[in-house]
C-alpha positions in Angstrom: -10.8 -24.4 15.0 -8.9 -25.9 18.6 -11.0 -28.5 19.3 -10.7 -29.8 15.7 -6.8 -30.1 15.9 -7.1 -31.2 19.4 -9.7 -33.8 17.9 -7.6 -34.9 14.6 -4.6 -35.0 16.9 -5.6 -37.6 19.8 -7.3 -39.2 16.8 -3.5 -39.7 15.3 -2.1 -40.6 18.3 -4.7 -43.2 18.9 -4.2 -44.5 16.0 0.1 -44.7 16.3 -0.7 -46.9 19.6 -2.8 -48.9 18.3 -1.1 -49.7 15.1 2.5 -49.7 17.1 1.0 -52.4 19.6 -0.8 -54.4 17.1 1.1 -53.9 13.5 -1.3 -53.4 11.6 -4.6 -51.0 10.7 -7.4 -50.8 8.5 -7.4 -48.3 5.4 -11.3 -48.3 7.2 -10.0 -47.7 11.0 -8.2 -44.7 10.1 -10.8 -43.2 7.3 -13.4 -43.4 10.4 -11.6 -42.1 12.9 -10.1 -39.0 10.7 -12.9 -38.1 7.9 -12.9 -36.5 5.2 -12.2 -33.0 5.5 -10.2 -33.7 9.1 -7.3 -33.8 7.5 -5.5 -31.8 4.5 -4.3 -34.2 1.5 -0.9 -33.3 2.7 -1.5 -34.5 6.2 -3.5 -37.4 5.3 -0.2 -38.5 2.8 1.9 -37.9 5.5 -0.2 -39.8 8.3 -0.4 -43.2 6.1 3.8 -42.6 5.2 4.3 -41.9 8.7 2.6 -45.1 9.9 4.4 -47.6 6.8 7.4 -46.1 8.2 6.7 -47.1 11.3 6.3 -50.7 10.2 2.4 -50.4 10.8 0.4 -52.6 8.2 -2.3 -50.6 6.3 -4.8 -53.6 5.0 -8.3 -52.7 3.1 -10.7 -54.5 5.1 -13.2 -55.5 1.9 -10.4 -55.9 -0.7 -7.8 -57.9 2.1 -4.5 -56.1 -0.1 -1.7 -54.5 1.8 -1.5 -50.9 0.7 2.2 -50.3 0.3 1.8 -46.4 -0.5 3.8 -45.1 -3.9 7.1 -46.8 -3.6 5.3 -49.9 -3.9 7.0 -51.7 -6.7 4.8 -52.1 -10.1 5.0 -55.4 -12.1 7.3 -53.3 -14.5 10.2 -52.3 -11.6 9.8 -56.2 -10.6 11.1 -56.8 -14.6 14.7 -54.3 -14.2 
């Protein structure tokens, strides 16, 4: 268990360093560094939230879309 936590911590630390340096990460980079089962759903949500809060842009390499998370304005919210 300790080894899993250590690898996860180091992977998150490396992702943050790269994201802060470059200002962006791809969803694919994040998922490759921390594959399914590495983090709980809450830990994964917190990782994405923290990266966005640090002004790291998260981009889907396949679609080119920026992941703004749950707080992104929907078209309905923009009408008000």
